[in-house]
C-alpha positions in Angstrom: -56.6 -64.3 -166.8 -57.3 -66.0 -163.4 -54.4 -66.9 -161.1 -52.0 -66.1 -163.8 -52.7 -62.4 -163.8 -49.8 -62.7 -161.4 -48.1 -65.7 -163.3 -45.3 -63.7 -165.0 -41.5 -64.3 -165.3 -41.4 -60.9 -163.9 -41.3 -59.0 -167.2 -42.7 -56.0 -165.3 -42.6 -55.0 -161.8 -45.7 -56.0 -159.5 -48.1 -53.3 -158.1 -47.1 -52.6 -154.6 -50.2 -54.0 -152.9 -49.3 -57.3 -154.5 -45.9 -57.1 -153.1 -47.5 -56.1 -149.8 -49.5 -59.2 -150.1 -47.0 -61.5 -150.8 -44.8 -60.1 -147.7 -47.7 -60.8 -145.5 -47.7 -64.3 -146.9 -44.2 -64.7 -146.3 -44.2 -63.8 -142.8 -47.1 -65.6 -141.9 -45.5 -68.6 -143.3 -42.9 -68.1 -141.1 -45.0 -67.7 -138.0 -46.7 -70.9 -139.1 -43.5 -72.9 -139.4 -42.1 -71.7 -135.7 -45.4 -73.1 -134.2 -45.0 -76.5 -136.1 -41.6 -76.7 -133.8 -43.5 -76.7 -130.7 -45.1 -80.4 -130.0 -47.9 -79.1 -127.9 -48.9 -76.3 -130.5 -48.4 -77.9 -133.6 -51.5 -80.1 -134.3 -53.5 -77.5 -132.7 -52.2 -74.9 -135.0 -52.8 -77.1 -137.7 -56.2 -77.8 -137.2 -57.0 -74.2 -136.1 -55.8 -72.7 -138.9 -57.5 -75.0 -141.6 -61.0 -74.6 -139.4 -60.3 -70.6 -139.7 -59.8 -71.0 -143.6 -63.0 -72.8 -143.7 -65.0 -70.5 -141.6 -63.3 -67.4 -144.0 -65.6 -69.1 -147.0 -68.5 -69.3 -144.5 -68.3 -73.5 -144.9 -68.9 -73.4 -148.4 -68.9 -77.0 -149.9 -69.7 -78.6 -146.7 -73.5 -79.2 -147.8 -75.1 -80.3 -151.1 -77.7 -78.2 -153.2 -81.3 -79.3 -152.9 -83.0 -80.7 -155.6 -80.1 -82.7 -157.4 -81.9 -85.8 -157.4 -83.6 -84.0 -160.8 -80.3 -83.2 -162.1 -78.2 -84.9 -164.8 -75.2 -86.6 -164.0 -71.9 -86.7 -166.1 -71.6 -89.8 -168.2 -67.8 -89.8 -167.5 -66.0 -88.9 -164.6 -65.0 -85.1 -164.8 -61.0 -84.1 -164.6 -59.8 -81.2 -162.7 -56.3 -79.8 -162.9 -55.9 -77.5 -160.2 -53.5 -76.7 -157.4 -54.8 -76.3 -153.4 -53.3 -73.0 -153.1 -55.2 -71.1 -155.7 -58.4 -69.3 -154.6 -59.9 -69.5 -158.4 -59.4 -73.2 -158.0 -61.2 -73.5 -154.6 -64.3 -72.1 -155.5 -64.6 -74.3 -158.4 -63.9 -77.3 -156.1 -66.7 -75.8 -154.0 -69.3 -75.8 -156.6 -68.4 -79.7 -157.6 -68.9 -80.5 -153.6 -72.1 -78.6 -153.7 -73.2 -80.2 -156.9 -72.5 -83.7 -155.4 -70.0 -84.8 -158.1 -67.1 -86.8 -157.9 -64.0 -85.8 -160.0 -60.6 -86.8 -160.9 -58.3 -84.5 -159.5 -54.8 -84.0 -161.4 -52.9 -81.8 -159.0 -50.6 -79.0 -160.6 -48.7 -77.3 -158.3 -45.8 -74.7 -159.1 -42.1 -76.3 -159.8 -41.1 -73.0 -158.5 -42.7 -69.5 -157.9 -39.7 -67.8 -159.4 -41.1 -68.0 -163.1 -44.6 -68.9 -162.7 -47.4 -69.4 -165.8 -44.9 -72.1 -167.3 -45.2 -75.6 -168.1 -42.2 -78.0 -167.9 -41.4 -81.6 -168.2 -40.8 -81.7 -164.4 -44.5 -81.0 -163.7 -46.5 -84.1 -163.6 -49.7 -82.6 -165.1 -49.2 -79.2 -166.5 -47.6 -79.8 -169.7 -50.6 -82.5 -170.0 -53.1 -79.2 -169.8 -51.4 -77.4 -172.7 -51.5 -80.7 -174.8 -55.4 -80.8 -174.1 -55.3 -77.1 -175.4 -55.6 -75.5 -172.0 -54.0 -72.6 -171.0 -51.6 -72.5 -168.2 -54.0 -70.7 -165.8 -56.0 -72.7 -163.4 -58.4 -74.6 -162.8 -59.0 -76.4 -166.0 -62.0 -78.9 -166.5 -62.5 -81.5 -168.7 -65.7 -83.2 -169.4 -65.1 -86.3 -171.7 -68.7 -87.2 -171.9 -69.8 -83.7 -172.9 -66.7 -83.0 -175.2 -65.8 -79.8 -173.0 -62.6 -78.2 -172.0 -62.2 -75.2 -170.2 -60.1 -72.6 -168.3 -61.7 -69.6 -166.3 -63.4 -70.5 -162.8 -66.3 -68.1 -163.6 -66.9 -70.1 -167.1 -66.6 -73.5 -165.3 -69.0 -72.6 -162.4 -71.5 -71.6 -164.6 -71.2 -74.8 -167.0 -71.5 -76.8 -164.1 -74.3 -75.4 -162.6 -76.3 -75.2 -166.1 -75.2 -78.7 -166.9 -75.5 -80.6 -163.7 -77.4 -78.4 -161.4 -80.1 -76.9 -163.0 -83.4 -76.3 -161.0 -81.2 -76.9 -158.0 -81.0 -74.8 -154.8 -77.8 -73.8 -153.6 -77.3 -74.0 -149.7 -76.8 -70.7 -147.9 -73.2 -71.5 -146.8 -72.3 -71.5 -150.8 -74.1 -68.6 -151.5 -72.3 -66.7 -148.6 -69.2 -67.9 -150.0 -70.0 -66.7 -153.5 -70.4 -63.3 -152.2 -66.7 -63.6 -150.9 -65.5 -64.3 -153.9 -63.5 -61.0 -154.9 -60.2 -59.7 -154.0 -58.7 -59.3 -151.3 -61.3 -61.3 -149.6 -60.6 -64.6 -151.5 -56.9 -64.4 -150.4 -57.9 -64.3 -146.7 -58.1 -68.6 -146.2 -54.4 -68.5 -148.0 -53.2 -66.4 -145.1 -54.2 -69.1 -142.5 -52.6 -71.7 -144.7 -49.7 -69.7 -146.0 -46.8 -72.0 -146.6 -45.9 -73.1 -150.1 -46.3 -76.7 -149.1 -50.0 -76.0 -148.3 -50.9 -76.6 -151.7 -48.5 -74.0 -153.8 -45.1 -75.5 -154.6 -44.5 -79.3 -155.7 -42.4 -81.6 -153.7 -40.5 -84.3 -155.7 -42.5 -87.6 -155.7 -43.1 -91.1 -157.1 -45.8 -91.5 -159.5 -48.5 -94.1 -158.5 -49.6 -96.6 -161.0 -53.3 -95.8 -160.3 -54.8 -92.8 -159.0 -55.8 -92.7 -155.2 -59.3 -92.4 -153.9 -60.2 -89.7 -151.2 -63.5 -89.8 -149.6 -64.6 -86.2 -148.2 -65.8 -82.4 -149.2 -64.6 -79.1 -149.7 -66.0 -77.7 -146.4 -64.0 -80.1 -144.3 -60.8 -78.5 -142.5 -59.6 -82.1 -142.0 -59.8 -83.1 -145.5 -58.0 -79.8 -146.7 -54.9 -81.0 -144.6 -55.0 -84.4 -146.9 -55.8 -82.3 -150.2 -52.7 -80.1 -149.4 -50.5 -83.4 -149.2 -51.7 -85.0 -152.4 -51.3 -81.6 -154.2 -47.8 -80.7 -153.5 -46.7 -84.5 -154.2 -48.3 -84.4 -157.5 -50.7 -87.5 -156.7 -53.7 -88.0 -158.8 -56.9 -89.1 -157.3 -60.5 -89.7 -157.4 -62.5 -87.5 -155.1 -65.7 -89.0 -153.8 -67.5 -85.8 -152.5 -69.7 -86.9 -149.5 -70.8 -83.3 -148.3 -73.7 -83.2 -145.7 -77.0 -84.3 -147.6 -75.1 -86.7 -150.2 -77.6 -89.5 -148.9 -76.7 -92.1 -151.7 -72.9 -92.0 -151.6 -73.0 -91.5 -147.5 -74.9 -94.8 -147.4 -72.4 -96.1 -150.0 -69.4 -95.3 -147.7 -71.2 -97.0 -145.0 -71.9 -100.0 -146.9 -68.0 -100.2 -147.9 -66.2 -99.2 -145.2 -68.9 -99.1 -142.2 -66.9 -101.6 -140.0 -63.7 -99.2 -140.0 -65.9 -96.6 -138.2 -66.2 -96.0 -134.3 -69.5 -97.2 -132.4 -71.0 -93.9 -132.0 -70.7 -93.2 -135.9 -72.3 -96.6 -136.4 -75.1 -96.0 -134.2 -75.8 -92.2 -135.4 -75.4 -93.1 -139.0 -72.7 -91.1 -139.6 -69.4 -91.3 -141.8 -65.9 -90.0 -141.1 -63.9 -88.0 -143.3 -61.1 -88.0 -144.5 -60.9 -91.5 -145.9 -57.9 -92.7 -148.2 -57.9 -95.7 -150.5 -54.8 -96.4 -152.3 -55.1 -99.4 -154.6 -51.3 -99.3 -155.1 -50.6 -100.6 -151.7 -54.1 -101.7 -150.4 -53.8 -99.0 -147.7 -57.1 -97.7 -146.2 -56.7 -94.7 -143.5 -59.0 -92.8 -141.6 -57.7 -89.7 -139.6 -56.0 -86.9 -141.5 -52.7 -86.9 -139.7 -52.2 -90.7 -140.4 -53.1 -90.1 -144.0 -50.6 -87.3 -144.4 -47.7 -88.9 -142.4 -48.5 -92.2 -145.0 -48.6 -90.0 -148.5 -45.2 -88.6 -147.8 -43.3 -91.7 -146.4 -44.8 -93.3 -149.3 -44.2 -91.0 -152.0 -41.6 -88.2 -151.3 -38.6 -88.7 -153.5 -37.0 -85.5 -152.7 -36.9 -82.1 -151.1 -39.3 -79.0 -151.9 -37.1 -76.3 -153.2 -36.2 -73.8 -150.9 -38.1 -70.7 -151.8 -40.2 -68.2 -150.4 -42.9 -65.8 -151.1 -40.6 -63.1 -151.6 -38.9 -65.1 -154.4 -42.0 -64.2 -156.0 -42.2 -60.6 -155.8 -38.4 -60.0 -156.3 -37.8 -58.6 -152.8 -34.7 -59.7 -151.2 -34.8 -61.7 -148.0 -33.9 -60.5 -144.8 -30.3 -61.7 -143.6 -31.0 -64.8 -141.5 -34.6 -65.2 -142.9 -35.2 -69.0 -143.8 -37.0 -69.7 -146.9 -40.6 -70.3 -146.1 -40.8 -73.6 -147.8 -37.8 -75.5 -146.9 -40.1 -78.0 -144.8 -40.0 -81.5 -145.7 -42.3 -84.2 -144.1 -40.4 -87.2 -142.0 -41.9 -89.8 -140.0 
């Protein structure tokens, strides 16, 4: 069972290699947080680690498949329950981006990593997955137009290609990324985005009345930073995928929001991502740093639980060792 193979309330001891992995993630997160206290380095490290995470997936999700114009499109917008820090969710998002599908994302970060694999009333969308007949194992896809609901990333990927990509040719970056879909290679991007606020552990937040709208693609390191914030804040959003080669939707973006682009981008016929539209406040924002600041300032409603990766594997923290996820965004 996917990511929940480790999602247990420690009914039995974790294997030593798994404990080692969580120790490495813990100390990587401490190193990352230290870098964020240095004004000159903070943004460079943030963008650099996100870019390395993209490279470790060979840029998968940055380009659309060829021949999609002949493929069927969903009758209703797909819904995806997932969380950014899950490697199994990531490969489904890559497939959705490559197939040029829009999807309503309902983020399901952990309430706590001390007792994983549980759905509680505190989580905004995890109970919804159980109510829909899904397992507390992510990702979980709902295709209302086809009457399909499913867990298991490989089943979802196979379904998406068979239903919405039959006859299309996946790009090289995606094919290379698929070759890396095995442990421990799948965890390497997480090593460079190791903090629990990078899409793993929920931050208390106010629920928006309407889903937000994000234009971007899975292969963009800038878009990742925004998805991480949307995820931990449990903010539902419509993801408009505009990977390279998505000509129709890129033209739609330029028609709707072209006035916000710089003159060089307008001249080149390019777009800029991420772009966030919040129908609840009327805000429309470019630039990942501005979007992340806006999301926390507008929706955060409490501090993230002070937990670390060591809490999951049952290892006692060294004396004086700060929790890896006590980070709280402020203006």
